[in-house]
Each structure stands twice: as C-alpha cells, then as structure tokens.
VEXDREN-2710 file (C-alpha; in Angstrom, 1 decimal):
% VEXDREN-2710
k/r/px/py/pz
1/MET/-18.8/-6.5/-17.6
2/ILE/-16.7/-5.0/-19.8
3/SER/-19.0/-3.1/-23.1
4/PRO/-17.3/-3.1/-26.1
5/ASN/-16.8/0.4/-26.1
6/GLU/-14.8/0.3/-23.2
7/TYR/-12.5/-2.4/-24.2
8/SER/-10.2/-1.0/-27.0
9/LYS/-9.4/2.8/-27.9
10/ARG/-9.9/2.1/-32.0
11/PRO/-12.9/4.0/-32.0
12/ASN/-14.3/1.7/-35.0
13/LEU/-14.0/-1.6/-33.6
14/LYS/-15.6/-3.9/-36.3
15/ASN/-16.0/-7.4/-34.3
16/PHE/-15.8/-7.4/-30.6
17/TYR/-14.9/-11.2/-30.4
18/LYS/-11.9/-11.1/-32.4
19/ALA/-10.1/-8.6/-30.5
20/VAL/-11.1/-10.3/-27.3
21/LYS/-9.1/-13.8/-26.4
22/LEU/-10.9/-16.3/-24.2
23/GLY/-9.3/-17.0/-21.6
24/ARG/-6.6/-14.4/-21.7
25/LYS/-5.6/-12.2/-18.5
26/GLU/-6.6/-8.4/-19.0
27/VAL/-5.7/-6.0/-16.7
28/VAL/-8.7/-3.7/-16.5
29/ARG/-10.2/-0.4/-14.3
30/VAL/-13.5/-1.0/-12.1
31/GLN/-15.4/1.7/-13.1
32/ARG/-18.9/1.4/-10.8
33/VAL/-20.1/-1.2/-8.9
34/ASP/-23.8/-1.9/-8.3
35/GLU/-24.2/-3.7/-4.9
36/VAL/-28.0/-4.7/-6.0
37/GLN/-27.4/-6.1/-8.7
38/GLY/-24.3/-7.2/-8.3
39/TYR/-22.6/-5.6/-11.8
40/ILE/-18.7/-4.5/-11.9
41/ASP/-18.1/-2.5/-14.8
42/LEU/-14.9/-2.3/-16.1
43/SER/-12.9/-0.1/-18.5
44/LYS/-9.6/-1.3/-20.5
45/LYS/-9.2/1.7/-21.9
46/ASP/-8.5/3.6/-19.2
47/VAL/-5.5/1.4/-17.6
48/ASN/-2.5/3.2/-18.5
49/PRO/0.5/1.3/-19.4
50/LYS/2.4/2.4/-16.1
51/GLU/-0.6/1.2/-14.3
52/HIS/-0.2/-2.4/-16.8
53/LYS/2.8/-3.1/-15.8
54/ILE/2.6/-2.7/-12.1
55/ALA/-0.4/-4.8/-12.1
56/LEU/1.5/-7.8/-13.9
57/ASP/4.2/-7.4/-11.6
58/LYS/2.0/-8.2/-8.7
59/TYR/-0.5/-10.8/-10.4
60/HIS/2.8/-13.0/-11.2
61/ARG/4.1/-12.0/-7.5
62/SER/1.4/-13.4/-5.7
63/LYS/0.8/-16.4/-7.9
64/ILE/4.7/-17.2/-7.1
65/VAL/3.3/-16.7/-3.5
66/HIS/0.6/-19.6/-4.2
67/SER/2.5/-21.7/-5.3
68/ILE/4.6/-21.8/-2.5
69/LEU/1.5/-22.2/0.1
70/ILE/0.6/-25.1/-1.9
71/HIS/3.7/-26.6/-2.1
72/ILE/4.1/-26.5/1.7
73/ALA/0.5/-26.6/2.7
74/THR/0.6/-30.2/0.6
75/ASP/4.3/-31.4/1.2
76/LYS/5.0/-30.7/4.8
77/LYS/2.2/-30.1/6.8
78/VAL/3.6/-26.9/8.8
79/GLY/2.8/-27.4/12.5
80/LYS/-1.0/-27.6/12.9
81/LEU/-1.5/-25.5/9.8
82/THR/-2.3/-28.0/7.1
83/SER/-4.9/-26.2/4.2
84/VAL/-4.3/-23.3/1.7
85/ALA/-6.7/-21.0/3.5
86/GLU/-5.5/-22.2/7.4
87/LEU/-1.6/-20.9/6.2
88/TYR/-3.0/-17.0/4.1
89/GLU/-4.7/-16.0/7.4
90/LYS/-2.2/-16.7/9.7
91/VAL/1.2/-15.8/7.1
92/VAL/0.2/-14.0/5.0
93/TYR/-3.1/-11.8/5.5
94/PRO/-0.5/-10.7/8.5
95/LEU/2.6/-9.7/6.3
96/ASN/0.6/-8.3/3.6
97/ARG/-0.6/-5.6/5.8
98/LYS/3.0/-5.0/7.1
99/PHE/4.5/-4.1/4.2
END
C-alpha cells in the first residue's frame, strides 16, 4: 500500500488518482512490513534517481531473461526441463547466486 503522502514530493497533491496511473509500473521503496496483517508499506518519494535507474535496468534485464526462458521451455524442451519454473530452479537461480 502506498499512502498518498508517500507517493509524491509535492506537498499539496489535490487529486491522488490523477498522479497514480492504473497499470503503470513504479519504482518504490519498502518502508515497513507487517507480517501479522500481511501489509507492506511502500514509498515512492524516498527513491533517489540513481536507485530508480538501477531498479529499472534490473527490471528490464529480468524481463529479457524471462522471455528467453519462456522461449526455451515452450519450443526447445531442453532435456527433462520443460517448464519455466524448472528452468529457473536449475539454471537461473544458481547463476544469480554465483554473480
């Protein structure tokens, strides 16, 4: 959940729904996690431009990797690995831990 005062740096955000676009991906920072109720409090205004760029680059690279894995799982059927989840467990996660 993002509260309206954590969404924008503008002090007087009159209409919160004009600032928030449905379906748009935003870079936010986790402020607090409530494990009992299952809530995550997020803040958009605490993200600096450098973190924003790093997060977007990481997101775009992960989308590319995911599309490659979908292609491999659907078209090639590498050995016994036929699902995307199996490819992630056997190939991607070990490589991610290595680097």
